[in-house]
C-alpha positions as CSV (number, residue, x, y, z in Angstrom):
1,M,0.0,0.1,0.3
2,S,1.4,3.2,-1.1
3,T,1.3,6.6,1.0
4,T,1.3,10.2,-0.3
5,P,4.5,11.8,0.7
6,L,3.7,14.9,2.7
7,S,4.2,18.4,0.7
8,G,7.1,20.5,1.4
9,R,4.8,22.9,4.0
10,R,3.4,19.8,6.0
11,A,6.5,18.0,6.3
12,Q,8.2,21.3,7.5
13,A,5.2,21.3,10.3
14,A,5.9,17.7,10.6
15,R,8.7,18.6,12.0
16,N,8.4,21.2,13.9
17,D,6.5,19.7,15.5
18,E,8.9,16.7,16.6
19,L,11.6,19.1,17.2
20,I,9.0,21.1,19.8
21,L,8.5,17.6,21.6
22,E,11.4,16.3,21.8
23,A,12.3,20.2,23.1
24,A,9.9,20.2,25.7
25,R,10.7,17.0,27.2
26,E,14.1,18.4,27.7
27,V,12.9,21.6,29.0
28,F,10.4,20.5,31.1
29,V,11.7,17.2,32.6
30,A,14.9,19.7,33.3
31,D,12.9,22.4,34.8
32,P,8.8,21.9,35.0
33,S,9.1,25.8,35.4
34,A,10.4,26.5,32.7
35,P,8.8,29.5,30.1
36,I,7.2,27.9,27.1
37,A,9.6,30.4,25.2
38,A,12.7,28.0,26.5
39,V,11.0,25.4,24.3
40,A,10.6,27.5,21.1
41,E,14.3,28.5,21.9
42,R,15.8,25.1,22.1
43,A,13.4,23.5,19.4
44,G,14.6,26.7,17.1
45,V,11.3,27.2,16.4
46,G,9.3,31.2,16.4
47,I,6.9,30.8,19.3
48,S,4.2,31.5,17.3
49,A,5.0,28.3,15.5
50,L,4.7,26.6,18.8
51,Y,1.5,28.1,19.7
52,R,0.0,27.0,16.1
53,R,0.7,23.3,17.5
54,H,0.1,23.8,21.4
55,G,-2.1,26.9,22.4
56,S,-0.3,26.7,26.0
57,K,2.3,25.5,28.0
58,E,-0.5,23.1,29.9
59,D,-1.7,21.5,26.3
60,L,1.9,21.2,25.6
61,L,2.5,19.2,29.2
62,R,-0.8,17.0,28.8
63,R,0.9,16.0,24.6
64,L,4.1,15.2,26.2
65,C,2.4,12.9,29.4
66,A,-0.3,11.3,26.6
67,D,3.0,10.4,24.1
68,G,4.2,8.9,27.6
69,L,1.3,6.9,28.3
70,D,0.5,5.5,24.7
71,L,4.7,4.4,24.8
72,Y,3.8,2.5,28.2
73,I,0.4,1.1,27.3
74,D,2.2,-0.1,23.9
75,A,5.0,-2.2,25.8
76,G,2.2,-3.3,27.8
77,E,-0.1,-5.0,24.4
78,A,3.3,-6.2,22.8
79,A,4.0,-8.1,26.1
80,L,0.4,-9.2,26.5
81,E,0.9,-10.8,22.8
82,R,4.0,-12.6,23.3
83,D,3.4,-16.6,23.9
84,D,6.7,-17.6,25.2
85,D,8.4,-18.0,27.9
86,A,5.7,-15.6,31.0
87,W,9.4,-14.6,32.5
88,E,10.9,-13.1,29.2
89,A,7.8,-11.4,28.4
90,F,7.4,-9.5,32.1
91,A,11.3,-8.6,32.0
92,G,11.3,-7.5,28.2
93,F,8.5,-5.4,29.4
94,M,9.4,-3.9,32.3
95,A,13.1,-3.2,29.8
96,R,11.1,-1.1,27.0
97,V,9.4,0.8,29.3
98,V,12.7,1.9,31.2
99,E,13.9,2.4,27.8
100,A,11.4,4.6,26.8
101,D,11.8,6.7,29.8
102,M,8.6,8.0,30.7
103,H,8.6,7.8,34.3
104,A,10.8,10.8,34.1
105,L,7.6,13.1,32.8
106,T,6.1,11.6,36.0
107,I,8.4,12.8,38.6
108,A,8.8,15.8,36.7
109,L,5.6,16.8,36.0
110,A,3.3,15.7,38.2
111,G,1.0,18.4,40.0
112,T,2.0,21.1,37.2
113,F,-0.7,20.8,35.3
114,T,-4.3,19.5,35.3
115,P,-5.6,15.8,33.5
116,T,-7.6,15.8,30.9
117,E,-10.4,12.4,31.1
118,D,-8.7,11.6,27.7
119,L,-5.1,10.9,30.1
120,N,-7.2,9.3,32.5
121,R,-8.2,7.1,30.3
122,R,-4.8,6.7,29.2
123,A,-3.7,6.4,32.8
124,E,-6.0,3.3,33.3
125,R,-5.3,1.2,30.2
126,A,-1.6,1.2,31.5
127,G,-3.2,0.4,34.7
128,E,-5.2,-2.9,33.7
129,L,-1.9,-3.8,30.8
130,A,0.4,-3.8,34.2
131,R,-2.6,-5.7,36.1
132,A,-2.7,-8.2,33.6
133,I,1.2,-8.8,32.9
134,V,1.6,-9.2,36.8
135,D,-1.3,-11.5,37.0
136,R,0.2,-13.8,34.2
137,A,3.2,-13.8,36.0
138,H,2.4,-14.8,39.3
139,A,0.3,-17.4,37.7
140,A,3.3,-18.6,35.4
141,G,5.3,-19.0,39.2
142,V,7.8,-16.7,38.2
143,L,6.8,-13.7,39.7
144,R,6.9,-12.8,43.5
145,R,3.7,-13.4,44.8
146,D,4.1,-10.1,47.2
147,V,4.7,-8.1,44.2
148,V,1.6,-5.9,43.2
149,P,1.3,-3.5,39.9
150,T,1.6,-0.4,41.9
151,D,5.2,-1.7,42.5
152,L,6.0,-1.2,39.2
153,G,5.7,2.0,38.7
154,Q,7.6,3.2,41.9
155,L,10.5,0.8,40.7
156,F,10.7,2.6,37.3
157,E,10.6,5.9,39.3
158,Q,13.5,5.1,40.7
159,L,15.1,3.7,37.4
160,A,14.3,7.3,36.0
161,S,16.1,9.3,38.6
162,V,19.1,6.8,37.9
163,H,21.8,9.5,35.5
164,G,25.2,8.8,34.5
165,G,27.8,11.6,33.4
166,D,26.2,11.4,29.6
167,E,23.0,9.7,28.0
168,R,25.7,6.7,27.0
169,R,26.6,6.3,30.6
170,T,23.0,6.5,32.3
171,R,21.8,3.7,29.8
172,Q,24.3,1.6,31.2
173,L,23.5,2.7,34.8
174,R,19.7,2.1,34.3
175,D,20.1,-0.9,32.4
176,R,22.9,-2.4,35.2
177,Y,19.5,-1.5,38.0
178,L,17.1,-3.6,36.4
179,A,18.9,-6.5,36.1
180,L,19.4,-6.6,39.9
181,L,15.8,-5.8,40.0
182,L,15.0,-8.5,37.8
183,D,16.7,-10.6,40.1
184,A,14.6,-9.4,42.9
185,L,11.4,-9.5,41.4
186,R,12.1,-13.3,39.7
187,V,11.0,-16.1,42.3
188,P,14.4,-17.4,43.9
189,A,14.3,-20.9,46.1
190,E,14.2,-19.1,49.1
191,Q,13.1,-15.5,49.7
192,R,12.0,-12.7,52.8
193,P,9.5,-11.2,52.7
194,L,8.9,-7.3,51.3
195,P,9.0,-5.3,54.1
196,G,6.2,-2.6,54.8
197,P,2.8,-3.0,53.3
198,A,2.5,-2.9,49.0
199,P,0.9,0.0,47.7
200,R,-2.5,0.6,47.6
201,P,-4.2,1.2,44.3
202,G,-4.7,4.5,43.3
203,E,-2.0,5.8,46.4
204,F,-0.1,8.0,44.2
205,A,-2.9,9.3,42.0
206,D,-3.3,12.8,43.9
207,R,-0.1,13.9,43.0
208,W,-1.1,14.5,39.6
209,E,-3.4,16.8,41.3
210,K,-2.6,20.8,40.2
211,R,-0.4,22.5,43.2
212,P,-1.3,26.1,43.7
C-alpha cells in the first residue's frame, strides 16, 4: 500500500512538531517551571509556530504525558501478545518501559497541570495492562507473589532517577540496576517477605492534582 508523501509545507510542520516535543521533554524534565519560550528556543522555532500546535504550556505538558502513556500502553500490549516464556515477557516489558524513559516525565510533571479525561483513560488502560502482566507472571510462578502492579510504577521512577555523566552512561547504569531489580523480582528458591505494606491502588494518584 503506497502512501502519499507530505507536501513541503506539511513535512516542515511535522518536523517542527517533532522538534518542539523533543525540546519540551528536555526542557521540562530539567525544569518543570521553565517558560514555554524556552521550548521554542531549544527547538529552534518561532514562538508563533509553537503556539499554532499547542495553545498553552498545559496543552504541551498534556501532550508529553499522553505520548508517554502511549509508549507504556504499546509496551504492555506487546508483552501480553507474546506467547513465549512468561518471565521473558515480563522482563521485556520492564526493559522497554525503562528504555522509553516516560517516568522521568512523571517525576518532573506530576502536579504541574490538570489531567484531562483522555489522559485519565490512557492511565487507566496502562494500569489494566500492568495488572494483566503481573497476573500472568504470578500465574506462571515466576514473579514474587507479594509484588503488586503499583510496585512497578515506583520501580520505574527509581530507575528514571538514575543519571550518569552522559546519555550512554545513563543507559548503562539503568540497565545495570534493572538487571538487579529483575533478579529481586523473580521467584528464587528462598526469599524473605518484603518489608512494609504494598502500595495501594491509586495511592499516588493525588500527586497529579495541580498544585496552587
